[in-house]
N, C-alpha and C positions, 0 to 999 in steps of 0.2 A: 504495500500499500504506497502511497506517495504523500506527501505533505494533502492535508485535507482543510486545514482552517488557515494556515498562514505558510505561504508558500515565498517564491523570489519574488514574485509581482508585488509582494506585500513588503519583504524586505526592502526591495528599490525604492520605495516611497520614501523623501527625505523626513519627511516627519518619523519615520520610522528607527527606533535604534537598535541595531545589530551587534552582537557582542560572538567574538570568536577566538577560540583555543589553538590556538598554533602554537607548535613546538620549535626548538630552534633549527629544526630541517625545513621549516615552512609548513608542514605537513597539518592539515588541519583536523582537530580532534573532535570539535563540536562547533556548535552554532545557536545562538536564541536570536530572536526579535522580540521587541517590544514595542506595543502600540501607546500612543498619548492617550490619555484620558485627561478629558478637559472641563473644567468647573463652568457653574452658570455664568462667570466674568468671561469666559473663553480662554483662559489661562490653561496651560498645563498643569494639572495640580497631582497627578500620577500616572503610572505606567502599567499598563499589563502583558504579561506573556503570551506571545503570539505562536511562536514556534520554537522548538528545543528539537534537537535532534543530535548523536554524536555518531561517530566512525566506529565500525563494529569491531574492530579489530586497534582501536586508538585506546587512550587516557581513559580507562573506566567512567570515573569521576568527573569528566569534562564538563556536564549540563550543570553538575552540582556548581561545578567551580564560577561556571559562568553564570548561574544566576545568583552566587553570594557575590559574586562581584558586582554585580548591576544593581542589586539592593545598595552595595554600601554606595556606590556610585549613588544612586538616585537619592538617599538618605543626605549624601553632600550636598546635594545640588537643592535640596529642602524641600523636596518631595512630601506630600503630605501621606501618600501612600502606595504599595506597590501588591497588584495583584496576579497572584498565579494561575490566575482564569478557573473557568472552573472545570468538572470531570462529570459532563453530563450521564446521567444514567445511573452514578455511583452516589450511595448516600454515605454521609459522613457519620451516622450513627444509627446505632439501631432504632426503629419505630417502638413505643410502646403501647400502643394501642394494636386493634386488628387492623390490616391496611385496606384501604379500599378498592374496591375493584381496579381503577385508574391505576392505582399505585404497583398494584399486584401486577397490570400488564405491564409498566415501565419497568418492573423488577424483572420479566419474563426477559423483555427486551433487551436488559442490559446482560442478563446471562448467555443469550442468546449470541449477542453481537460482540461480548469479550473477545473470542478468539478472531474477529475482524478488525475490531478497534482497538480494545484495549482499556475500556471505562475504568474500571475497578483497581488495573493495574497502573494507570494516571495517579487514578486517585490514591492510591498508596505510594506512590513516588514524593508526590506533592507533601504527604503527612511529615516528611522529614525535616520539611521546614517551620512545622508546628505553627501552621497558618492559623489565621480567625477564619471559621466559617460563616459566611453568608449565605443565606439561602436565596436560591433562584427558582424561578415561577414561570410558569408556561399558561397566559391566558389563553380561553379559548369561550366562544359565545355559546356552546352546548355539547352535551355529549356525543351530538351526531357528527360534530367536527372530529371527533378521536380516530376513527378509520383511516382518514387523510392524514389525520397529522400523525397516528403509526407507520404510516405508508411511507413519510414525508421524513421522520427522525433517520431512519437507518440510512437513507439517501443521501441527506446534510453532510456526512462525516466520509464515506469512502464516495463520492459522486459518481465516479465510473464505475461503480457495483452494478452488475443486476442481480435480480432476484436469485437466481442460481450462485453468485459468487457470495450471497448472504446467507444462504441455506448451508452451503456444504460445509463450513467449519461445525456448525451448529449439530449438522447430521452425524458428521465424522466424531465429534466428542461424543453424542448417546453411544454410539458404535463399540467406543473404548471402555465405557464405562459397565 
C-alpha cells in the first residue's frame, strides 16, 4: 500500500514541514510531513502529523526520532500544540457500556481492515508519545447514510483498492484461525 493520506504532493506544498532522517552517507532512513493548523486569527497555532515512513532496512527508530525532533522544534517556535493525527477506527480505551450497533459495525470494520491499513497498529505506535486523546466524531443525518459511509470509509484509506483487495486479507486471516 502506498501513501494514502499524506504523500509527495502534500509534502511539496511550501506550507508543509518535512523532516528527513539522513545518515552520514546520505541515505534517507525516514520521513515525516507536518501540516499547519491555523487558529481563528489565521496564524499557525500548531502542526499535525500527515505522513510518516521509514526505510525497511534503515535505522529502526527513525520515525520516533523525527517526531521527537519536530515536537522540540515546534515547541521552540512557540506552537500551542502538536497533533499526531487520528488513528481511525481504533479505540483509545475500552468502552464501559455495551456498544451500540454503529460501534459494533465500526469495530468489525477495524478488525477486517487492520491487515490492509493498520489502524490499531498505528494507534499503538502513537501511544509511545503519551498523547492526550481528543475524541473524533463522524456526523451523519440518519442511519440511512450508514451503508454509504461504510462503503466510503475503506475506500478513503487505500483509495486504489477494490472490494477483492479489501476482502482478501480478512478471508486469509480467518483461514489461519
